[in-house]
C-alpha positions, 0 to 999 in steps of 0.5 A: 254269376253275379246273380248266383253270388247274390243268391248265395249271399242272401242264403248265408245271411238267412242262415246266419239270421236263423243261427243267431235266432236260436238261443240255447242256455243250459242252466249249468255252465260247468259240472263237476262229478266224482269218479264213479258217480253217473248222471241220472239225467242231464242238467236242464236247458232252455232253448228258443227259436225266434222266441219259441220254446224248442228245448224238447227238440234239442239233441243231448249227447256227451263224451263222459267217462264216468270212471276216469278223471278228466275233462269232458262235455255235454253237448246241447244241439239244435239242427235246422236243416242237415248241414246246419246245427247249433251246439252249446257245450257244457264242460264236465270235470270228473274228479278222482278224490279217492286215495289208493289203499295200501294193505299190509300184513297185520300189525304196524311193527315188523321184527327182524334179528340184528344183522339179518337181511331186511325185506319190506313186508309184502303189501298191495295197493288198490285204487278205485279208478287207476290201474296199479301200473299208474300208481307211484310208490315211494318208501321213505326212511331207512333201517340199520340192520346192524344196530338194534332199535326201532325204525320208522318207514312210510310207504307213500302211494299216489294216483294219477290225480295226485291223491296220496295215502301213507302207510307207516310201519315200524321195524324193530331190529333186535333179538326177535324175528317175525317168524318167532312169534308164530304160534308153533314157534313161540314159548314165552319162557324161552325169553325169560332172561330176567327170571321174572316168570313165577314158578310154582310155590313150594307150599300152597298159600294160605287162605289168608294170603289168598284172600289178599289177591285181587284181580284187575282185568277185562271180561275174563276176570269179570266173568270169574266174578259174575259166575262165582269163579272168584270172589266178586269183592276182589275183582275190578274190571272193564270189558276190553280193559286196556292201558288206553281205556284205564281212564274210564269207569270200571266195574267192582263187586259186579256193579258199575262204578263211576270211578276209574281204575286208579281212583278205585285202587286209591280207595281200596288199597289192595294188598296184591293185584294180578293184572290181565289187560290189553287183549283187545289193544294188542289187535292194533298190532303195536306191542311196543306202544302197548308196553309203553302205555302199560308201563305208565299205568303201572307207575301211576298205580304205584303212586296211588297205592304204593304198598300194593304188590303188582303181578302182570299176567300174560294174556290168555291164548286165542283160538286159531280160527277167527275169534270175536275179539279179532286178535291173532295168536301171533299178536298175543305172543308179541304182546306177551313178549313185551309184557315180559320185558316190561316186568324185567324193566319195572322189577315186577314178577309175571304170572304166565297163564297155564300151559294147558290152555294151549293146544299143540298148534300154540293157540287156545285149546278150545276144550277150555274156551267158549265158542267165541275163541277167547273167553275161558269156559266156566267149568274151568274157573276153579282149575284156573283160580287154583293155578293162581293160588299155586303160583302167586306169592303175597307175603314178603314179595316186593 
């Protein structure tokens, strides 16, 4: 028995000597990966046995789930004989840094009528790695359906790793519902309580009066100047001109200038301007903000050219199908509604674009528009400018 114990002791000592003679040193002591990133190869590892290089005899394994955040490891192992193995672990942390994505219907303002039941607009939440049932959702803020006004809500979504995203939505409680802006339901003149929309003139304005009308607008007006639909020396514009881009240089008389809209108007002092701006900005879905910015621009124009008569045009309709400006007719309707209210507040008259430009579906009648779905076709320039001449007034208008 004593001999057996001696032999076992010697074997254990030999095994320990062999074990401690194996030196395994990974070049990385901790590895961090972003969820979804897969290792092309394992980090290098130095390994010696009694000073002899054995790195090519190492077995390398891992338990990494690349698509779920967590703590894992890469194992570098050297086996002497079947029962004996030496393993070094390299910790691996898989990080999820992607926040959930909250998707909602177009626009950042939702409309309900006073006293109507408020139901939060439908939204979806997607996360790159966590299941929907693992996402926590919280709605912050309140809406008083009995008091007209604008209310701010926030939808907050957080995943398992603590990545959060927030989606803001404004709720406007008043006379309009979201459905009221749908193309088939919306007619601007139904909301003209201040009677600011221009009616047809009893008499055609004279050539002299017509010559005093300047157009200020986006690409639709620039096209009129460029293609001969309107005198170029009475058109000021910029592609995608909106209140939030009015501080950029504009085009005048078909030439790019180095002056902003306000600077050019201060120089020219036109008798009368018709403004058609904001189509692209309406795609952002916040007509209330657009109205505020438009109003500020109107006041700035009045400061630099106080004797100029200002008319605000409703926006042109857009096609029901996808258009190149990526704006829906419902968004255009919302903007036109708030432009109408702006005119009421600022004491301005509004020029409503011709009704024949609308189809039965409440969107652009594509007979009158180019294939892009929002630019007026050149063959109808004369018809459109005749409409301007039939409705705008110059003399005696304040």
